[in-house]
C-alpha positions as CSV (number, residue, x, y, z in Angstrom):
1,X,-18.4,8.7,-13.0
2,X,-18.3,5.1,-14.2
3,X,-17.5,3.9,-10.7
4,X,-21.1,4.6,-9.6
5,X,-23.2,1.6,-10.2
6,X,-26.5,3.4,-10.9
7,X,-26.9,5.0,-14.3
8,X,-28.5,8.2,-12.9
9,X,-25.6,8.7,-10.5
10,X,-23.1,8.2,-13.3
11,X,-25.0,10.7,-15.5
12,X,-25.1,13.2,-12.6
13,X,-21.3,13.0,-11.9
14,X,-20.5,13.2,-15.6
15,X,-22.7,16.2,-16.2
16,X,-21.3,18.1,-13.2
17,X,-17.9,18.4,-15.1
18,X,-16.0,18.9,-11.8
19,X,-13.0,16.8,-12.6
20,X,-11.6,14.4,-10.1
21,X,-10.1,16.6,-7.4
22,X,-10.8,15.7,-3.8
23,X,-12.5,19.1,-3.2
24,X,-14.7,18.6,-6.3
25,X,-15.7,15.0,-5.4
26,X,-16.4,16.0,-1.8
27,X,-18.7,18.8,-2.9
28,X,-20.4,16.4,-5.3
29,X,-21.0,13.8,-2.6
30,X,-22.8,16.5,-0.6
31,X,-25.4,16.7,-3.3
32,X,-28.8,15.1,-2.3
33,X,-29.0,12.7,-5.2
34,X,-25.8,11.0,-4.4
35,X,-26.2,11.1,-0.7
36,X,-29.6,9.4,-1.0
37,X,-28.1,6.7,-3.3
38,X,-25.1,6.1,-1.1
39,X,-27.3,5.8,2.0
40,X,-29.1,2.8,0.5
41,X,-26.1,0.6,1.0
42,X,-26.6,-2.3,3.4
43,X,-25.7,-1.5,7.0
44,X,-23.2,-4.4,7.2
45,X,-21.4,-3.4,4.0
46,X,-18.5,-1.6,5.8
47,X,-17.8,-4.7,8.0
48,X,-16.9,-6.7,4.9
49,X,-14.3,-4.1,3.9
50,X,-13.1,-3.8,7.4
51,X,-12.5,-7.5,7.6
52,X,-10.6,-7.6,4.3
53,X,-8.4,-4.7,5.3
54,X,-7.6,-6.3,8.7
55,X,-6.8,-9.6,7.0
56,X,-4.5,-7.8,4.6
57,X,-2.8,-5.9,7.4
58,X,-2.2,-9.0,9.5
59,X,-0.9,-11.0,6.6
60,X,1.5,-8.2,5.7
61,X,2.7,-7.8,9.3
62,X,3.5,-11.5,9.5
63,X,5.2,-11.6,6.1
64,X,7.3,-8.5,6.9
65,X,8.4,-9.5,10.4
66,X,10.2,-12.9,10.7
67,X,10.1,-12.9,14.5
68,X,6.3,-12.4,14.4
69,X,6.0,-15.2,11.8
70,X,8.2,-17.5,14.0
71,X,6.1,-16.7,17.1
72,X,2.9,-17.5,15.1
73,X,4.2,-20.8,13.9
74,X,5.3,-21.7,17.4
75,X,1.6,-21.7,18.4
76,X,1.2,-25.0,16.5
77,X,-2.4,-25.9,16.1
78,X,-3.6,-24.1,19.2
79,X,-6.7,-21.9,19.0
80,X,-5.8,-18.2,19.0
81,X,-8.0,-15.8,20.9
82,X,-7.7,-12.1,20.8
83,X,-9.0,-10.8,24.1
84,X,-11.0,-7.6,23.5
85,X,-14.2,-5.9,24.4
86,X,-14.9,-5.5,20.7
87,X,-17.0,-8.6,19.9
88,X,-16.2,-8.5,16.1
89,X,-12.4,-8.5,16.4
90,X,-11.9,-10.4,19.6
91,X,-13.6,-12.2,22.5
92,X,-14.4,-11.3,26.0
93,X,-14.1,-13.9,28.8
94,X,-17.1,-14.1,31.2
95,X,-16.8,-16.7,33.9
96,X,-15.4,-19.7,32.0
97,X,-16.9,-18.9,28.6
98,X,-15.8,-16.6,25.8
99,X,-18.1,-14.4,23.8
100,X,-17.3,-12.8,20.5
101,X,-16.5,-13.4,16.8
102,X,-12.7,-13.4,17.4
103,X,-11.9,-12.5,13.8
104,X,-8.3,-11.5,14.6
105,X,-7.7,-14.9,16.1
106,X,-9.3,-16.6,13.1
107,X,-7.2,-14.5,10.7
108,X,-4.0,-15.3,12.6
109,X,-4.9,-19.1,12.5
110,X,-5.5,-18.8,8.8
111,X,-2.1,-17.2,8.2
112,X,-0.4,-19.7,10.4
């Protein structure tokens, strides 16, 4: 219950007395009070967690695979571009220009 930031949500979870089983918590999240509270989260909130998770996964992959680390170091100071139709993670080439955030490329450059 203490993990919910709003006092009325904490009170609701605590008073339900359902324990912490997955089934109990899933049933609780279906309640209107919590659903309405959770839906007020900013629309871009999941992207922050997605980026942190991707950064963590890339860092672990490079740390656990020496050949991948060596390949990454061999790129020197070159700009790394992840070609993808997903404009958040990569870039798409159109004519001679690239469009997209290229977050995977930026994370790889950071790790290098």
